C-alpha positions in Angstrom: -129.1 0.1 13.5 -130.4 3.1 15.3 -128.8 6.5 14.6 -126.1 7.6 17.1 -126.8 10.7 19.2 -123.9 13.0 20.3 -124.1 16.3 22.1 -122.8 19.4 20.4 -119.9 19.6 22.8 -119.0 15.9 22.1 -119.3 15.1 25.8 -121.8 12.3 25.6 -123.0 9.9 22.9 -125.5 7.1 22.8 -127.3 4.8 20.3 -130.9 4.7 21.6 -133.2 1.7 20.9 -135.3 4.0 18.7 -135.9 7.5 17.5 -139.3 9.1 17.0 -140.3 12.2 15.0 -143.9 12.9 15.8 -145.8 15.4 13.6 -148.3 16.6 16.2 -149.2 16.3 19.9 -151.3 13.2 19.3 -148.4 11.4 17.8 -146.2 12.6 20.8 -148.7 11.0 23.1 -148.7 7.7 21.2 -144.9 7.6 21.3 -144.9 8.1 25.0 -147.6 5.4 25.6 -145.8 2.9 23.5 -142.5 3.5 25.2 -144.1 3.3 28.7 -145.7 0.0 27.8 -142.3 -1.4 26.7 -140.6 -0.1 29.8 -138.4 2.3 27.8 -137.2 5.8 29.0 -138.2 8.7 26.8 -136.0 11.8 26.3 -136.4 14.7 23.9 -133.7 16.3 21.8 -133.9 19.8 20.2 -130.9 21.4 18.7 -128.6 19.1 20.8 -126.6 22.2 21.7 -125.4 21.0 25.1 -122.7 19.5 27.2 -124.8 17.7 29.8 -126.2 14.2 29.6 -129.8 15.5 29.8 -130.9 13.7 26.6 -128.9 10.5 27.0 -130.9 7.3 27.1 -130.8 3.8 25.6 -134.6 4.0 25.3 -136.4 6.4 22.9 -135.1 9.8 21.8 -137.9 12.1 20.5 -137.2 14.8 17.9 -139.7 17.6 17.9 -138.4 19.1 14.6 -141.8 18.8 13.0 -143.5 20.8 15.7 -141.8 24.0 14.6 -144.4 26.7 14.0 -145.2 30.1 15.5 -148.9 29.6 16.2 -150.2 33.0 17.4 -149.3 36.4 18.6 -151.7 38.0 21.1 -150.9 41.7 20.5 -153.2 42.9 23.3 -151.4 40.9 25.9 -147.9 40.8 24.4 -147.8 37.0 24.1 -146.4 34.6 21.5 -147.4 30.9 21.3 -145.2 28.5 19.4 -144.6 24.8 19.1 -141.8 23.6 21.3 -139.6 22.1 18.6 -139.2 25.5 16.9 -135.6 26.6 16.8 -134.9 29.8 18.7 -133.4 31.5 15.6 -136.5 30.7 13.6 -138.7 31.9 16.5 -136.8 35.2 16.6 -137.1 35.6 12.8 -140.8 34.9 12.9 -141.3 37.4 15.7 -139.3 40.1 13.9 -141.4 39.6 10.8 -144.4 40.5 12.9 -142.7 43.4 14.7 -142.0 41.6 18.0 -139.0 40.4 20.0 -138.1 38.5 23.2 -136.4 40.9 25.7 -133.5 38.5 26.3 -131.6 36.0 24.2 -128.8 33.5 25.0 -125.4 33.6 23.4 -126.4 31.0 20.9 -129.7 30.7 19.0 -129.5 27.2 17.6 -131.5 25.4 20.4 -135.2 24.4 20.2 -137.6 26.3 22.4 -138.2 23.2 24.5 -134.5 22.6 25.1 -133.5 26.1 26.0 -136.4 26.5 28.4 -136.0 23.1 30.0 -132.3 23.9 30.9 -132.8 27.5 32.1 -130.9 29.1 29.2 -130.2 32.8 29.8 -128.7 36.0 28.5 -127.0 38.6 30.7 -129.2 41.1 32.4 -130.4 42.1 35.9 -133.5 43.6 34.3 -134.6 40.4 32.7 -134.8 36.8 34.0 -133.7 33.7 32.0 -135.9 32.7 29.0 -137.9 30.3 31.1 -139.2 33.2 33.2 -141.0 34.6 30.2 -143.3 31.5 30.0 -147.0 32.1 30.9 -148.5 28.8 29.6 -147.3 25.3 28.5 -148.7 22.1 27.1 -147.0 18.9 28.3 -147.6 15.3 27.3 -147.2 13.3 30.6 -146.1 9.7 31.2 -149.6 8.4 30.6 -150.0 10.1 27.2 -152.4 12.7 28.6 -151.9 16.4 27.9 -151.3 18.7 30.9 -152.2 22.3 30.2 -150.6 24.8 32.6 -151.2 28.5 32.8 -150.2 31.3 35.3 -153.0 30.2 37.6 -151.5 26.7 38.0 -149.2 26.3 41.0 -147.2 23.7 38.9 -146.1 26.2 36.3 -143.1 27.4 38.3 -141.9 23.8 38.4 -142.5 23.2 34.7 -140.7 26.4 33.4 -137.3 24.7 34.0 -138.5 21.1 33.8 -135.3 19.3 32.8 -137.6 17.1 30.6 -138.6 15.3 33.8 -142.3 16.1 33.8 -143.1 15.1 30.2 -142.7 16.2 26.6 -143.4 19.9 26.2 -145.2 20.4 23.0 -146.3 24.1 23.1 -145.3 27.3 25.0 -146.7 30.8 25.4 -144.1 33.5 26.2 -144.2 37.2 26.9 -142.8 39.3 24.1 -142.5 43.0 23.3 -142.4 45.3 20.3 -139.2 44.8 18.3 -136.3 47.0 19.2 -132.7 47.8 18.3 -129.7 47.8 20.6 -126.3 49.3 20.6 -123.6 46.9 22.0 -120.2 48.2 22.9 -117.1 46.2 23.7 -114.5 47.9 25.8 -111.1 46.3 26.5 -109.9 46.8 30.1 -107.5 45.3 32.5 -108.6 42.3 34.6 -108.9 44.3 37.8 -110.6 47.3 36.1 -113.1 44.9 34.6 -113.8 43.0 37.9 -114.2 46.3 39.8 -116.6 47.7 37.3 -118.6 44.6 36.7 -121.3 44.7 39.4 -121.9 48.4 38.9 -122.1 48.0 35.2 -124.6 45.2 35.5 -126.7 47.3 37.7 -126.7 50.3 35.4 -127.0 48.6 32.0 -130.0 46.6 30.7 -127.5 44.0 29.3 -123.9 43.6 30.5 -121.2 40.9 30.8 -117.5 40.3 31.3 -115.0 38.2 29.4 -111.5 37.5 30.8 -108.7 35.6 29.0 -106.7 33.4 31.5 -102.9 33.9 31.5 -103.4 37.5 30.4 -104.5 40.8 32.0 -107.0 41.2 29.1 -110.6 41.6 29.9 -113.6 42.9 27.9 -116.6 44.7 29.3 -119.6 44.2 27.0 -122.7 46.3 27.5 -125.8 47.1 25.5 -128.7 49.6 25.5 -131.7 50.3 23.4 -131.0 52.5 20.5 -132.7 54.1 17.5 -129.4 55.0 15.7 -128.9 53.5 12.2 -128.1 49.8 12.1 -124.5 48.7 11.5 -125.0 45.0 12.1 -123.8 43.0 9.1 -125.1 39.5 8.3 -122.0 39.0 6.1 -119.7 39.8 8.9 -121.6 37.4 11.2 -121.3 34.6 8.6 -117.6 35.4 8.2 -117.0 35.3 11.9 -118.8 31.9 12.2 -117.4 30.2 9.1 -113.9 31.6 8.9 -112.7 33.3 12.1 -114.3 30.8 14.6 -114.6 27.7 12.5 -111.1 27.8 11.1 -108.8 30.3 12.7 -109.9 30.1 16.4 -110.5 26.3 16.0 -106.9 26.0 14.8 -105.6 28.0 17.8 -107.5 25.8 20.2 -106.2 22.6 18.4 -102.6 23.9 18.6 -103.0 24.6 22.4 -104.4 21.1 22.9 -101.4 19.5 21.2 -98.8 21.8 22.8 -100.3 23.0 26.1 -97.1 25.0 27.0 -98.1 27.4 24.2 -101.5 28.2 25.7 -100.5 31.4 27.6 -98.8 32.8 24.4 -101.8 31.8 22.3 -104.2 33.5 24.7 -102.2 36.7 24.4 -102.4 36.4 20.7 -106.2 35.9 20.9 -106.5 38.8 23.2 -104.6 41.1 20.8 -106.9 40.1 17.9 -110.3 39.7 19.6 -110.2 42.1 22.6 -110.5 45.4 20.7 -113.0 48.2 20.9 -116.2 47.6 18.9 -119.7 49.0 18.6 -122.5 47.5 16.7 -126.1 48.5 16.3 -128.9 46.3 15.1 -132.0 44.1 15.8 -131.9 43.0 19.4 -131.7 39.2 19.0 -129.0 39.5 16.3 -126.7 41.8 18.3 -127.2 40.2 21.7 -126.4 36.7 20.4 -123.0 35.8 19.0 -121.3 34.0 16.2 -121.2 30.2 16.7 -117.9 29.4 18.4 -115.8 26.3 17.6 -116.6 23.1 19.5 -115.2 23.4 23.1 -116.1 22.4 26.6 -118.2 24.4 29.1 -119.0 24.2 32.8 -121.1 27.0 34.4 -122.3 27.8 37.9 -124.7 30.4 39.3 -124.0 32.3 42.5 -125.5 35.4 44.1 -124.7 38.4 42.0 -123.0 40.3 44.8 -120.2 37.8 44.9 -119.2 38.1 41.2 -115.9 40.0 41.8 -114.7 37.9 44.7 -115.4 34.6 42.8 -113.7 35.7 39.6 -110.6 36.9 41.5 -110.4 33.6 43.4 -110.7 31.6 40.1 -107.8 33.6 38.6 -105.7 33.0 41.8 -106.5 29.2 41.5 -105.4 29.1 37.9 -102.1 30.8 38.7 -101.5 28.8 41.9 -102.1 25.4 40.3 -100.5 26.3 37.0 -103.7 25.3 35.1 -103.6 25.8 31.4 -107.0 27.3 30.3 -107.3 28.2 26.6 -110.8 29.9 26.5 -112.4 32.9 28.1 -113.9 32.9 31.6 -117.3 34.6 31.3 -119.6 36.4 33.8 -123.2 37.0 32.9 -126.1 38.1 35.0 -129.7 36.9 35.5 -132.5 38.5 37.4 -133.9 36.3 40.2 -137.1 34.4 39.7 -139.6 32.0 41.4 -139.1 29.0 39.1 -138.2 26.0 41.2 -135.2 24.5 39.4 -134.0 27.8 37.9 -130.4 28.6 38.9 -131.7 32.1 39.5 -134.4 31.0 41.9 -134.9 33.5 44.7 -131.8 35.6 44.0 -130.2 37.9 41.4 -127.4 35.7 40.0 -124.1 35.9 38.3 -123.5 32.9 36.0 -119.8 32.1 35.8 -118.8 30.2 32.7 -115.6 28.1 32.9 -114.8 27.2 29.3 -111.9 25.3 27.8 -110.8 24.0 24.4 -108.8 20.8 24.6 -106.5 21.5 27.6 -105.2 18.5 29.6 -106.0 20.6 32.7 -109.8 20.7 32.1 -110.8 18.4 34.9 -108.6 20.2 37.4 -109.9 23.5 36.2 -113.5 22.4 36.6 -112.7 21.1 40.1 -111.1 24.4 41.1 -114.1 26.4 39.9 -116.6 24.0 41.5 -114.8 24.3 44.9 -114.8 28.1 44.7 -118.5 28.5 43.7 -119.5 25.9 46.4 -118.6 28.5 49.1 -121.3 30.7 47.6 -124.0 28.1 47.2 -123.2 27.5 43.5 -126.0 26.0 41.3 -125.2 24.2 38.1 -126.3 25.2 34.6 -128.4 22.3 33.5 -127.2 22.2 29.9 -123.5 22.2 30.7 -120.9 20.0 32.5 -121.1 19.9 36.3 -120.5 17.2 38.9 -123.5 17.0 41.2 -125.8 14.6 43.0 -129.2 14.8 44.5 -127.7 15.8 47.9 -126.0 18.8 46.4 -129.1 19.8 44.5 -131.2 19.7 47.6 -128.7 21.9 49.4 -128.6 24.7 46.8 -132.1 24.5 45.2 -134.7 25.3 48.0 -137.6 23.7 45.9 -135.7 20.6 44.8 -137.7 18.4 47.2 -141.0 19.7 45.9 -139.8 19.3 42.4 -138.8 15.6 43.0 -142.3 15.0 44.5 -144.0 16.5 41.5 -141.8 14.4 39.1 -142.9 11.2 41.0 -146.5 12.2 41.0 -146.6 12.9 37.2 -144.3 10.1 36.3 -144.4 7.3 38.9 -143.0 4.7 36.5 -140.0 6.8 35.6 -140.8 7.0 31.8 -138.7 10.3 31.6 -136.2 9.4 34.3 -132.7 8.8 32.7 -129.5 8.9 34.8 -129.4 12.7 34.5 -132.9 13.2 36.1 -132.1 10.6 38.8 -129.0 12.6 39.8 -131.2 15.6 40.2 -134.1 14.1 42.2 -132.5 11.0 43.7 -133.2 7.3 43.2 
């Protein structure tokens, strides 16, 4: 029997007809050709760190784990070329060993390059776009098994940077990088209203900035970072302790307790705030400091709206939680992304605030998601492709100006629907 696939967030699971682990681009092409001949859908999994059904298919799931090498650094042009199955953590380590870094990283570094780029994964900065915006060239195996080579002169590259896996199997990417640098990150506990009032100004003044708020409390945290040459204080041992003990055991236990006894959630949130929301400053290598310790398994929905509406949207979400008595046992997060020109990027055409609605086992999760979705809809909210969101092709066409052009390109490159699972069909329409 074929191996079962399950998303990291335990939101979707499937047993595909077959798995494939190609060792090179030629083998990827052969896998695609065989699947197409058999009428099977092909999807690619990287780290599997997602909540959406982007990978789910009963056809063939392709692992790119054997395509995991940093191939070249062009020092003159500031470019790094890597195979698409390389994990982001390994990519960052390989860059650092050569004295380079990416200017932005997401909260988590467990994903493959192909996966984080296909879903528009981002950090929090109005100076830098999402990770996809750093791509200058790609190699993609299309539905016929041919290799499509895209560079900055190709008008299809803006479509392929956030491809949703709908155009083919990405095998190689070239990204802009810079010389390695350190950052100082500071966590400042504030009241909810002080945090919301300061948020947009802080995002405009800091190279990296975000806000956390704990529902059912007045506890918020402003997190900002700047480049720094001061001595490093980052501790790998502390990061390992946070991941393996604090998050994997203590925080996981708190979430489990709230799931069994939802009435305790407000009190548990206050406890979490007292422990976690304390002043902290850490200095170290950029990718290590700007990422975070792996949290316990939980659920996430996330929407992108114009950055200038950040404070209004967050206040309205708090009001909805209180008015509806929703029990939410995880932070609400606001992160920023510089606008770009990539067709299916949630930051297409506008500087964006990404509002993350997270929850850990609460019975009110669906009602919470619905309340957030209704609020962000008034601002033209766009879903994060790797997280949970209710959408259809009609919504996507309303909020993504290039959705129609993207659907046309998908059908041109994949007329038989080799890469078209239910997730892609919801994006482009039947």
